[in-house]
TORVO-18005 format. One record per residue: x, y, z of N, C-alpha, C, O in turn; residue in three letters. Coordinates in steps of 0.001 Angstrom, whole numbers, plus 500000, padded with zeros to 6 digits. Example, Ala and Ser with C-alpha at 12.3 -4.5 7.8 and 13.67 -1.06 7.14 Angstrom:
BEGIN
513190494310507800512300495500507800513200496700507800514236496681508465ALA;512850497750507080513670498940507140512900500030507870513409501138508039SER;
# end
This chain:
BEGIN
144934449870724793143668449966725529143898449728727018143318450394727876MET;144775448744727296145091448426728684145790449602729360145503449930730512GLN;146716450235728626147438451382729185146490452540729453146612453224730469ASP;145538452765728537144580453856728732143714453588729950143422454510730711ARG;143306452364730145142470452013731295143253452201732598142725452711733586HIS;144527451778732579145376451946733774145602453417734086145547453825735247THR;145856454220733044146065455661733224144820456311733817144913457113734746PHE;143659455961733275142401456526733771142134456081735200141621456856736008ARG;142471454863735510142248454341736857143084455067737889142647455262739023LYS;144303455476737496145186456194738420144890457688738458145042458333739495LYS;144463458237737311144312459688737200143001460192737787142986461228738452THR;141914459490737557140597459964738002140535460174739503140043461220739926VAL;141008459237740355140983459513741804141823460725742192141461461486743089PRO;142968460893741492143836462035741796143129463341741460143163464285742250LEU;142489463402740295141757464614739901140613464876740856140335466025741198ILE;139946463813741290138833463960742224139287464566743540138570465354744157THR;140503464182743968141034464715745220141496466158745061141296466974745961MET;142117466485743919142689467803743721141624468831743349141716469983743771ILE;140634468446742584139655469389742049138949470232743111138832471442742920SER;138469469656744227137817470516745237138747471579745806138325472713746032PRO;140011471222746040140971472197746552141227473283745522141252474470745846VAL;141418472859744261141658473819743189140467474750743009140634475960742854THR;139264474181743032138061475003742878137921475987744032137510477131743839ALA;138263475533745226138190476394746415139168477561746283138815478703746577TRP;140397477275745840141405478318745674141007479305744587141189480513744739LEU;140462478789743490140035479679742396138885480567742845138865481764742556ILE;137927479976743553136728480713743952137014481765745011136488482875744934LEU;137841481436746001138023482331747151139310483159747103139461484103747879LEU;140231482822746210141487483573746155141718484165744757141857485379744612ILE;141756483317743747142109483792742409141078484773741853141450485844741373ALA;139804484431741907138765485301741343138653486641742072138561487676741412LEU;138656486662743432138643487975744108139847488841743763139715490050743573PRO;141030488216743682142220488978743316142121489508741889142523490638741611LEU;141590488699740996141403489134739612140427490299739548140635491247738792LEU;139363490230740339138382491321740377139016492604740889138781493679740337TYR;139820492496741944140520493667742491141447494259741436141527495479741292ILE;142150493397740695143054493877739653142282494606738557142715495657738086LEU;141156494059738155140364494671737076139828496027737493139963496997736748VAL;139215496117738681138600497397739070139647498450739419139330499637739485ILE;140902498024739643141942499017739917142221499884738694142796500966738818SER;141820499417737518141985500190736283140688500862735856140575501346734730PHE;139697500893736768138399501494736455138247502835737170139116503246737939CYS;137141503501736906136833504766737559135503504681738292134910503607738395GLY;135042505807738794133750505877739480132960507070738941133531508046738454THR;131621506966739043130775508091738647130430508932739866130989508724740943ASP;129510509884739703129162510784740803128492510061741967128520510541743100ASP;127886508895741684127210508121742734128131507051743317127670506158744028ALA;129425507135743021130438506188743511130258504791742951130756503828743534HIS;129553504659741827129455503366741165130696503137740315131268504080739768ASN;131107501885740208132288501553739410131951501655737930130971501076737461ILE;132771502396737207132606502548735756133742501795735079134913502123735267VAL;133394500794734300134400499908733704134957500513732417134582500123731311PHE;135850501462732591136625501970731459138076502093731909138360502497733037HIS;138979501743731016140392501657731380140966503026731721140789503988730973PHE;141657503106732861142326504333733275143484503992734211143451502991734928THR;144493504835734188145656504657735069145686505701736183146671505805736914LEU;144603506476736311144621507575737282144725507062738716145293507736739575LYS;144178505872738980144269505341740349145716505036740723146128505258741861ASN;146481504532739768147891504242740035148723505520740066149739505591740758TYR;148285506533739308148992507813739354148876508446740738149798509119741199ALA;147729508225741403147523508785742744148451508154743782148670508723744851LYS;148988506990743467149867506317744428151151507100744681151827506892745688LEU;151479507996743765152703508782743907152435510148744525153304511020744528PHE;151230510325745046150913511544745786151790511598747046151964510574747706ASP;152346512768747394153231512858748574152597512334749855153282511741750688PRO;151299512547750020150624512058751234150649510538751297150931509956752345THR;150354509900750171150349508436750133151766507899750311151968506896750996ILE;152736508554749703154123508111749857154581508220751306155336507374751785LEU;154126509264752007154491509405753423153841508304754256154434507825755223SER;152620507900753887151944506815754612152650505488754343152817504673755250ILE;153062505278753092153851504083752791155145504084753606155543503056754155TYR;155791505237753677157033505344754444156798505039755911157574504311756531SER;155721505596756472155386505343757878155084503862758109155476503291759127ASN;154389503253757162154061501825757273155324500979757286155444500041758074SER;156271501316756405157517500552756324158355500726757589158981499775758059LEU;158368501954758145159130502200759374158545501390760534159282500746761280VAL;157227501426760680156571500685761758156794499180761579157067498471762548ILE;156679498698760348156893497270760091158331496873760405158576495798760953ALA;159288497747760056160697497444760324160983497433761822161658496531762318LEU;160475498431762545160662498477763998160049497250764660160655496638765539LEU;158849496900764232158164495733764799158971494465764557159116493637765456THR;159495494310763348160266493115763001161535493011763845161857491940764362THR;162255494127763982163497494114764759163222493780766224163933492974766824VAL;162189494401766797161859494141768207161420492690768383161784492047769367ILE;160649492179767443160209490780767528161400489829767493161415488829768211CYS;162398490133766664163599489287766609164320489311767956164718488268768476ILE;164482490516768515165217490649769777164499489948770931165144489410771831LEU;163176489956770903162410489317771979162255487825771723162374487018772644VAL;161989487459770476161648486072770163162867485155770155162751483978770496ALA;164039485674769771165206484791769639165586484148770976165691482923771042TYR;165797484926772040166137484260773312165012483367773823165265482311774402PRO;163762483798773607162628482982774043162634481643773305162482480591773925PHE;162810481683771971162822480452771178164026479580771530163924478353771547ALA;165170480215771812166383479457772160166188478720773476166528477543773590TYR;165642479408774464165394478774775758164369477653775607164521476580776192ILE;163314477910774812162259476923774623162801475673773931162379474559774243MET;163734475853772993164304474704772288165301473938773146165554472759772897ALA;165869474595774155166925473984774962166414473360776258167161472649776931SER;165184473606776611164678473161777899164042471778777793164044471169776723THR;163501471287778896162874469963778939161542469975778181160942471037778009THR;161075468811777728159800468761776997158630469366777780157768470021777194PRO;158596469149779099157498469701779896157533471224779882156510471872779662PHE;158709471790780119158831473250780125158593473831778734158026474914778592ARG;159029473102777713158792473562776344157296473651776065156818474625775483LYS;156561472618776489155107472631776317154477473784777088153570474453776593THR;154965474007778301154439475076779140154689476441778493153800477293778474LEU;155889476647777966156214477917777312155372478118776054154951479236775758MET;155129477041775320154287477150774127152856477516774499152205478298773806MET;152376476948775592151023477272776050150937478747776443149991479441776071ILE;151929479218777197151929480626777601152027481552776394151475482652776405PHE;152726481109775356152856481922774153151543482007773384151172483067772881LEU;150848480878773300149660480820772454148354481082773195147343481403772570MET;148363480950774519147117481083775285146407482415775070145187482421774908LEU;147127483560775062146413484830774835145689484888773499144723485635773344PRO;146155484099772531145578484162771196144314483311771063143761483171769972PHE;143869482752772171142555482123772185141462483173772332140276482877772183TRP;141871484395772624140936485508772768141065486416771553142150486545770985THR;139985487036771157139987487930770006141044489018770171141190489595771249ASN;141778489291769098142880490249769161142417491660769500143144492404770158SER;141231492039769065140728493384769374140481493523770870140770494566771455ILE;139949492477771486139716492508772936141036492639773671141134493372774655ILE;142055491929773198143369491999773846144004493374773684144681493861774590ARG;143785493998772531144322495350772334143600496364773204144206497333773662LEU;142317496150773436141583497035774355142130496906775774142108497871776538TYR;142615495731776126143213495579777461144486496414777572144773496961778637SER;145248496519776489146421497388776490146016498853776625146715499631777274TRP;144905499230776025144413500604776174144068500887777630144301501986778134ARG;143509499880778301143181500039779726144452500196780555144484500974781509THR;145485499464780193146737499541780946147496500841780698148061501419781626LEU;147508501301779448148383502407779063147701503769778994148368504772778739LEU;146397503827779212145694505099779148146160506072780215146837505681781165GLY;145796507350780060146221508364781036145684508047782432146286508428783436THR;144557507356782489144012506914783771144187505409783968143503504791784784ASN;145113504835783207145324503392783265146185502973784440146691503799785199GLY;146335501664784564147033501107785722148526501456785723149114501640786789TYR;149139501548784545150570501863784490150821503278784996151727503499785800VAL;150029504232784532150182505611784996149869505740786483150555506463787206ASN;148833505039786937148483505095788359149618504554789224149910505102790286LEU;150255503476788766151379502890789511152566503853789543153175504048790595LEU;152897504453788407154020505382788348153765506616789205154684507134789840LEU;152519507088789225152171508237790078152280507867791552152732508661792377LEU;151856506648791864151835506231793259153234506084793833153460506407794999LYS;154180505599793029155544505418793538156399506666793328157575506685793691ILE;155805507712792739156476509001792633157440509164791488158229510108791493GLY;157412508273790490158314508405789355157870509501788388158699510062787671LEU;156593509808788360156080510887787506155159511769788330154610511340789345ILE;154996513014787877154133513963788583152772514101787917151807514530788550GLN;152692513741786647151418513769785921151398512617784921152453512136784510GLN;150212512173784530150123511012783630150875511229782318150903512332781773PRO;151474510164781833152186510191780562151248509701779456150516508729779641ILE;151275510373778321150472509948777174151189508806776466152086509034775654GLU;150790507578776777151418506411776172150666505922774942151264505360774025MET;149364506135774925148560505718773781148620506769772674149108507883772865LEU;148097506364771491147956507280770356149303507843769917149414509016769558PHE;150315506995769951151654507346769477152159506214768587151582505127768558THR;153236506482767869153839505427767043154341504292767924154238503123767554ARG;154884504632769088155359503588769997154254502653770429154467501447770550GLY;153059503207770667151920502365771054151528501434769915151180500276770147ALA;151582501942768673151264501103767515152273499969767385151895498823767140VAL;153551500284767548154603499257767468154409498216768569154558497019768326VAL;154078498671769781153822497742770883152671496800770535152765495593770757LEU;151592497350769992150453496516769600150828495524768517150383494376768543GLY;151645495956767563152076495057766496152949493928767050152762492764766698MET;153894494278767911154781493265768501153960492252769288154171491045769171VAL;153037492745770081152210491857770891151375490927770009151194489753770335TYR;150869491450768898150001490663768025150774489657767192150281488558766940THR;151984490013766757152713489206765773153879488405766340154528487668765598LEU;154161488530767632155316487846768213155340486341767949156406485825767613LEU;154232485602768079154296484160767814154748483821766399155348482771766173PRO;154459484714765439154876484460764059156390484523763909156940484033762922PHE;157062485121764880158524485134764883159075483990765731160090483390765378MET;158419483689766833158925482659767745158910481285767090159895480552767177VAL;157823480930766445157668479566765942158670479204764845159252478121764919LEU;158910480048763825159965479691762859161348479597763503162143478724763155PRO;161632480507764449162917480462765131163059479185765953164111478545765942LEU;162007478822766660162056477599767464162279476378766583163001475457766965HIS;161661476367765408161798475231764496163246475016764077163736473887764098THR;163945476107763691165333475949763231166295475740764401167257474983764275VAL;166053476393765527166941476234766684166840474819767232167837474235767656ILE;165635474274767223165413472927767753166148471868766933166445470786767439ASP;166445472180765658167124471221764779168646471352764824169346470575764175LYS;169167472315765577170613472509765631171310471284766241170802470664767176LEU;172458470959765701173261469847766208174079470349767398174958471196767240ASP;173788469826768584174504470248769778175988469953769728176773470591770429GLY;176389468972768888177804468635768768178637469777768205179835469870768474GLY;178000470650767419178728471789766858179170472756767955180273473300767902LEU;178301472967768951178643473852770053179755473238770919180647473939771396HIS;179680471931771106180722471253771881182068471324771164183106471549771786GLU;182033471128769842183274471204769073183856472612769119185069472789769231ALA;182982473610769030183446474998769088184072475314770442185087476005770526SER;183449474794771502183989475015772849185329474303773035186249474835773656SER;185422473092772485186676472341772593187809473043771858188971472916772244ASP;187482473777770808188498474494770038188835475851770647189644476598770096LEU;188215476170771781188559477380772504187736478597772174188087479702772586GLY;186646478433771442185808479582771098184947479988772293184386479140772988ALA;184854481285772516183981481801773573182516481678773136182234481581771942LYS;181573481682774110180150481564773756179680482602772740178889482290771850PRO;180170483848772876179747484895771939180222484567770529179471484726769567VAL;181470484108770401182012483762769096181283482558768500181035482502767296LYS;180947481599769361180193480429768902178834480853768368178377480362767336THR;178195481768769082176883482236768647176975482954767302176165482704766410PHE;177956483845767151178068484659765941178477483843764722178045484135763607LEU;179309482819764924179864482083763786179175480748763523179344480177762446HIS;178400480235764486177746478946764289176226479060764432175480478773763496ILE;175781479483765617174344479500765887173601480467764982172600480100764367THR;174081481697764897173376482717764113173284482371762629172198482478762058LEU;174382481959761975174249481599760549173308480420760312172562480405759333PRO;173342479429761211172495478251761022171024478538761284170152477844760762LEU;170742479564762094169339479914762384168848481073761520167721481540761691THR;169690481542760590169293482647759708168009482352758920167188483257758769ALA;167795481121758405166534480858757702165303481111758572164290481609758081PRO;165384480771759858164266481044760759164053482530760970162918482997761063GLY;165163483282761048165056484737761204164405485347759966163524486200760079ILE;164839484910758785164271485434757548162784485083757438161961485934757099PHE;162451483822757727161051483403757633160178484181758611159104484659758247ALA;160641484309759856159879485058760851159749486522760475158704487132760708GLY;160802487097759895160759488506759497159711488742758423158973489726758473SER;159645487836757450158635487960756395157233487843756983156330488592756609ILE;157057486889757913155737486643758487155294487746759435154106487863759736MET;156233488557759909155889489699760759155773490967759931154827491736760096VAL;156730491187759043156804492440758288155577492634757394154983493712757375PHE;155205491596756662154111491733755688152768492031756360152092492967755932ILE;152342491283757396151074491636758044151076493030758654150038493689758717PRO;152254493480759107152360494809759721151854495900758799151261496876759258CYS;152079495746757510151700496781756553150185496931756447149688497987756057LEU;149451495869756794148006495916756599147156495812757847145929495862757753GLY;147771495668759024146996495523760262146483496885760722146967497447761704TYR;145502497398760000144994498740760290144261498814761614144196499883762220PHE;143700497692762084142954497732763331143872498000764526143452498599765516PHE;145131497551764426146091497847765489146389499340765520146453499949766588VAL;146570499920764340146822501356764254145634502157764753145807503179765418SER;144429501702764437143227502424764885143094502399766406142797503423767022ASN;143315501235767009143091501096768446144234501675769272143995502337770282LEU;145463501433768853146611501874769644147124503252769231147689503983770045MET;146922503600767959147407504889767474146353505960767410146671507146767312GLY;145079505552767466144001506526767439143956507360766176143469508490766196GLY;144463506813765064144454507550763811145631508493763638145743509146762601GLY;146526508582764645147668509491764538148812508874763753149670509598763248THR;148845507565763640149917506878762918149277505976761872148898504841762162SER;149161506493760653148435505802759607149300504748758911150481504966758640GLN;148679503609758634149297502574757820148593502535756470147501503082756314LEU;149218501893755506148591501802754199147285501010754285146363501226753499ILE;147218500089755252145980499336755464144824500233755878143678499969755513GLY;145108501299756641144075502259757028143500502969755813142289503163755709ASN;144382503357754892143938504062753680143073503144752821142035503567752311VAL;143494501893752660142718500939751868141347500725752491140336500705751789ILE;141314500563753809140038500356754505139095501538754302137901501348754067SER;139631502765754392138785503956754233138226504076752813137089504504752615ARG;139045503689751825138567503797750445137389502862750185136492503196749411GLN;137386501706750819136303500746750614135101501020751508133961500824751085PHE;135338501472752747134257501595753723133652502993753829132465503129754124LYS;134450504027753593133991505392753823133929506212752538132903506823752241GLU;135023506227751776135048507037750558134324506361749388133965507023748414ALA;134113505053749485133457504261748437134152504420747091133515504380746039PHE;135457504601747142136262504669745926136991503345745768138198503247745990ASN;136237502337745383136790500991745299137941500870744305138912500177744609TRP;137890501500743140139036501378742222140344501889742822141390501264742650PRO;140292503026743527141512503552744144141981502633745271143177502371745406TYR;141042502146746077141392501191747127141987499922746548142905499341747127GLY;141462499486745394141997498295744740143422498535744256144270497649744366ALA;143695499729743720145052500055743273146022500046744449147143499554744325ALA;145596500590745591146432500562746793146691499126747234147801498778747637LEU;145649498297747151145792496893747546146737496149746615147538495330747067ALA;146651496429745310147552495791744345148996496183744639149897495348744570ILE;149213497462744969150568497907745301151087497177746543152260496811746608MET;150208496969747526150607496242748733150944494790748400151880494224748965LEU;150186494190747486150467492824747053151822492761746352152586491817746553ILE;152117493769745528153399493799744822154561493924745804155597493284745627LEU;154390494748746838155427494871747867155635493521748559156766493114748827ILE;154531492843748839154610491527749476155358490531748594156227489800749069THR;155016490509747312155683489596746381157170489923746258158001489020746151LEU;157505491219746274158910491623746204159678491126747420160795490628747287LEU;159080491259748619159740490801749834159925489284749832160967488776750245LEU;158902488567749364159015487106749286160086486712748275160820485746748480VAL;160167487470747180161195487191746167162594487404746740163492486593746517ARG;162773488485747472164063488747748114164395487631749100165539487187749199ILE;163368487186749828163556486103750805164037484825750127164962484174750612TYR;163409484463749003163807483235748316165173483389747657165936482426747577THR;165485484597747183166788484833746545167937484737747549169059484392747181LYS;167653485044748814168693484976749848168782483588750476169460483406751487THR;168103482616749886168231481237750348167059480719751150167079479571751594GLY;166026481545751350164859481093752118163988480147751314164021480152750084GLY;163218479344752004162324478390751381160878478795751663160524479154752787LYS;160051478727750620158642479088750763157961478204751793157073478664752510ILE;158369476930751877157756476004752839157939476488754273157092476228755127ASP;159048477196754548159292477676755904158290478735756316158081478948757511ASP;157654479413755346156665480441755679155363479820756136154496480520756661LEU;155209478519755947153995477830756389154172477132757709153400476234758045GLY;155195477536758480155497476877759757154371477016760757154223476186761654VAL;153552478097760600152444478277761532151400477208761298150379477182761985MET;
# end
């Protein structure tokens, strides 16, 4: 009886603390995902109402050449964005980790300050800069580098630029976390043994910071596949992502089952990438660095 009372005394407060979080996760994450999974196997009638009868036709449509080309385009854009983010974020994170606390704080503020403003507003500012009548074209015309405005918007490059600008902090912060933990004595030992800086970087710094690169890559690559608003604003509909197709199925075509099937496929791709990340030595906790 005493043991039961002690067990209840310890367990009830724990359940009380966990239950609201669990209920919140079930209500806002598990149930919506379950609903999306269920309707992905349903059909629609002539009035676009969901008809609950089992069918695989929505998943069969995923192998349509048009959809496969959009998936391919999405993966290419996500890969380009990830590579550019690594190239830009690594030196930035390295400098930020190596500098004084004041400068580190200043660099972090400069990195995060633009994100106090809505991302759509910030992307519209890029449209103002890069448009045919934008400031970049006007400057190039004025100094004589071009004879007529260059079409910088509504291209794949513009979409990649928007993605890099939007997702760069998701690469910088994991990299800064692992670089900041590096033991400076390793670099000194490498230098004492006669290794050049490039060799030290390739054989010591890069392998030790690989978890940050992997974590940042996952955190950039996965959102890239679904950030349809970046494609809409910077690409003007010329460079479609799978997120654009999903959005249209729910908002315009009212074919929710097909949109749900596309969303499930995107979730599966995400889970596959996370699985590859963990299999290569990454830790799920590192993905929560933000």
